[in-house]
MIRO-170063 format. One record per residue (C-alpha): y, x, z; residue number from 1. Coordinates in steps of 0.05 Angstrom, whole numbers, m for minus. Each point is the difference from the previous one (the first is absolute). Example, Ala and Ser with C-alpha at 12.3 -4.5 7.8 and 13.67 -1.06 7.14 Angstrom:
<pts>
       c2       c1       c3     i
      m90      246      156     1
       69       27      m13     2
</pts>
This chain:
<pts>
       c2       c1       c3     i
     m671      196     m585     1
      m22        8       72     2
       64       37       18     3
       41      m58      m27     4
      m43      m50       38     5
       10       37       66     6
       74        9      m11     7
       13      m74      m12     8
      m21      m23       71     9
       44       54       30    10
       60      m23      m40    11
      m11      m74       13    12
       34       m1       69    13
       60       37      m30    14
        4      m49      m57    15
        1      m57       50    16
       57       34       38    17
       40        7      m64    18
      m11      m73      m19    19
       16      m25       70    20
       43       54       31    21
        7      m34       67    22
      m73      m21        8    23
      m16       59       45    24
       60      m14       45    25
      m18      m73        6    26
      m72       17       16    27
       23       50       53    28
       46      m51       31    29
      m56      m52        2    30
      m45       50       34    31
       53       16       52    32
       11      m74       14    33
      m74       m9       10    34
       m3       59       47    35
       59      m28       39    36
      m32      m69        6    37
      m65       31       25    38
       29       53       47    39
       55      m43       30    40
      m20      m73      m13    41
       45      m29       55    42
       64       35      m21    43
       m1       26      m72    44
       m9      m64      m39    45
       51      m39       40    46
       63      m24      m35    47
       45       36       50    48
      m33       67      m14    49
        2       m9      m76    50
       73      m19        4    51
       14       62       43    52
      m34       42      m54    53
       45      m30      m53    54
       62       12       43    55
      m19       72       12    56
      m13       10      m74    57
       67      m30      m19    58
       43       58       24    59
      m41       56      m32    60
      m15      m46      m58    61
       73       m5      m22    62
        4       76        3    63
      m64        4      m40    64
       32      m40      m56    65
       54       53       m8    66
      m50       57        7    67
      m42      m29      m56    68
       59        3      m49    69
       17       71       21    70
      m72       26       m7    71
      m13      m35      m66    72
       65       33      m23    73
      m29       68       17    74
       36       11       66    75
      m14       m1       74    76
       43      m25       59    77
      m14       29       69    78
       64      m28       31    79
      m15      m75        0    80
      m17       m5       74    81
       61       40       22    82
       46      m38      m47    83
      m26      m66       29    84
       14       25       70    85
       71       22      m19    86
       13      m68      m32    87
      m24      m37       62    88
       43       43       46    89
       62       m6      m43    90
       m8      m76       m5    91
       m9       m9       76    92
       63       39       20    93
       47      m43       42    94
       54        2      m53    95
      m47      m28      m53    96
      m30      m53       44    97
       69      m29       14    98
        2      m25      m72    99
      m65      m39        4   100
      m71        4      m27   101
       19       m4      m74   102
       43       62        6   103
      m55       35       39   104
      m51      m14      m55   105
       48       21      m55   106
       17       63       39   107
      m74       19        6   108
      m13      m12      m74   109
       62       40      m21   110
      m17       58       46   111
      m72        2      m27   112
       23       m5      m72   113
       52       53       10   114
      m49       49       30   115
      m49      m14      m56   116
       55       12      m52   117
       16       67       32   118
      m73       18       m8   119
        1      m21      m72   120
       63       39      m17   121
      m26       63       33   122
      m65       m5      m38   123
       24      m25      m68   124
       66       37       m6   125
       m7       55       52   126
      m69       16      m27   127
      m29        7       70   128
      m75      m10        6   129
      m13      m71       27   130
      m43       26       57   131
       56       45       25   132
       57      m49      m11   133
      m34      m58       35   134
      m25       46       56   135
       72       21       12   136
       21      m73        1   137
      m56      m15       50   138
       27       52       48   139
       73      m17      m11   140
       m8      m75        5   141
      m41        4       63   142
       51       47       31   143
       58      m44      m19   144
      m35      m60       29   145
       m9       38       65   146
       73       20        0   147
       25      m71      m13   148
      m44      m31       53   149
        6       57       50   150
      m77       m2        0   151
        2      m70       30   152
      m31      m64      m23   153
       55      m48      m23   154
      m13      m74       12   155
       18      m57      m47   156
       48      m42       42   157
       m9      m73       15   158
       54      m21      m49   159
      m42       23      m58   160
      m61      m44       10   161
       m1      m19      m74   162
      m27       70      m14   163
      m54       m8       53   164
      m18      m68      m29   165
      m33       36      m58   166
      m56       18       48   167
        0      m61       45   168
        7      m54      m53   169
      m66      m23      m30   170
      m13      m39      m64   171
      m70      m29       m4   172
      m18       45       59   173
       23       63      m36   174
       61       41       23   175
       60       m3      m46   176
        0       76       m7   177
      m68       m4      m34   178
       31      m45      m53   179
       56       51       m7   180
      m52       54      m12   181
      m35      m44      m52   182
       66      m12      m35   183
       13       76       m4   184
      m71       11      m28   185
       10      m55      m52   186
       67       28      m21   187
      m29       70       m4   188
      m59      m24      m42   189
       47      m34      m50   190
       45       62       m3   191
      m59       46      m12   192
      m40      m42      m49   193
       50      m45      m36   194
       63       41       m9   195
       24       60      m39   196
       12       36       66   197
      m74       m5       16   198
      m21       26      m69   199
       48       58        7   200
      m29       16       68   201
      m70        8      m29   202
       29       40      m58   203
       39       48       45   204
      m60       10       45   205
      m49       10      m57   206
       41       50      m40   207
       73       13       16   208
       11       39      m65   209
      m30      m55      m43   210
       43      m51       38   211
       62       42      m14   212
      m17        4      m74   213
       m9      m75       m1   214
       73       m8       23   215
      m11      m12       75   216
       51       32       46   217
      m53       32       44   218
       48       28       53   219
       36      m66       10   220
      m66      m38        4   221
      m27       48       52   222
       63       m8       42   223
       m8      m76       m4   224
      m73        4       22   225
       20       35       64   226
       57      m48       11   227
      m51      m57       m6   228
      m44       34       51   229
       60        5       47   230
       15      m73      m11   231
      m70      m18       22   232
        9       44       62   233
       63      m41       16   234
      m38      m65       m6   235
      m56       29       43   236
       53       17       52   237
       22      m73        2   238
      m73      m21       10   239
      m13       50       56   240
       65      m20       34   241
      m23      m72       m2   242
      m69       18       27   243
       22       46       56   244
       72      m24       12   245
       19       73        1   246
       27       57      m42   247
      m29       68       17   248
       m4       71      m27   249
      m76       m3       14   250
      m12      m59      m47   251
      m42       16      m61   252
      m35       61       28   253
      m53       21      m52   254
       14      m62      m42   255
        8       46      m60   256
      m72       22        7   257
      m26      m72        6   258
       41      m21      m61   259
      m23       59      m42   260
      m72      m11       23   261
        3      m73      m20   262
       26       17      m69   263
      m54       53      m11   264
      m56      m46       25   265
       28      m53      m46   266
      m15       44      m60   267
       68       29      m18   268
       m3       71      m26   269
       40       50       41   270
       19       34      m66   271
       32      m65      m23   272
       m5      m44      m61   273
      m55      m46       26   274
       m5      m51       56   275
        9      m72       21   276
       40      m33       54   277
      m58      m48       17   278
      m45       60       10   279
       50       30       49   280
        4      m65       40   281
      m76       m5        3   282
       m2       72       24   283
       52      m16       54   284
      m39      m61       24   285
      m64       42        4   286
       36       53       43   287
       31      m55       44   288
      m67      m34       11   289
      m32       67       18   290
       55       11       52   291
      m11      m70       27   292
      m76       10        5   293
        9       65       38   294
       48      m33       50   295
      m44      m61       11   296
      m62       43       11   297
       36       47       47   298
      m12       61      m43   299
       40       64        7   300
       62       11      m43   301
      m26       68      m23   302
      m62      m34      m29   303
       46      m47      m38   304
       39       57      m30   305
      m65       35      m20   306
      m24      m63      m34   307
       66       m7      m39   308
       m5       72      m22   309
      m71      m10      m26   310
       22      m62      m37   311
       57       37      m34   312
      m47       57      m22   313
      m50      m51      m27   314
       55      m36      m38   315
       24       65      m33   316
      m71       21      m18   317
      m11      m69      m32   318
       65        8      m39   319
      m25       66      m28   320
      m67      m30      m20   321
       31      m59      m36   322
       53       42      m35   323
      m49       53      m27   324
      m62      m43      m14   325
</pts>
């Protein structure tokens, strides 16, 4: 009787986490906001700083949407940052810019989707391990971006101001690109939670063999998941071109790590089959706020990276506790 009584208090926090899966993330975010308000009262809580946090989160956030689908489906994509850079460079070439901002945006999205589809075909039909296939794409895409741009930063010309307007135009004080990010998140949530595609994603990630026996074309679905990730990289390229007015082979450096970290912190299992898009977005916001706090308080970048590493380890340990308890 005493053993049962002592076990119940230990399991109570885990039961709360299961009932409210995002409660820990929300609590952590509230604590970070309180720390920011106390440590940098003159700058952190200002509307301009909060808007800059949202704008910074938008680029990686769109990539995180695609990464969530891939990881829930049992895969991994290390190439997202390089694919975004390639899409931005390809879209800012002189020949593309001559046709206007719409063609630039479509070009970026097509390049991102095409690179993602190549990943998917290599993994699903070529039976290459996702880590190796996407690592190869990371190297190749970054190299191709350097070759196309001749290692130079390509500027968005003055005739394509409509693209830049995504960053400079504000609605209710919020940049238009933040609304674009919100629209991608909303569409991703519907796709994951209200469609057959989303249900198949969970099934493929949870047990590919069971999904195959249930009539799901596992290989085709995996290819589509990576194409979706590439599509998100293309949209992210449009956002970063609007923010920086440039296309560069250096764009998206280490974005893949931030996106994967956000997904893990958000509670998605690396083995696949379980996770939520809202959890990933909360994880992203937490990482972005931490970065902002370190910048505002003048702390070293190395300390920021150490803090992120500790958070990732803590998130994985918490996953293991909740899945085995």
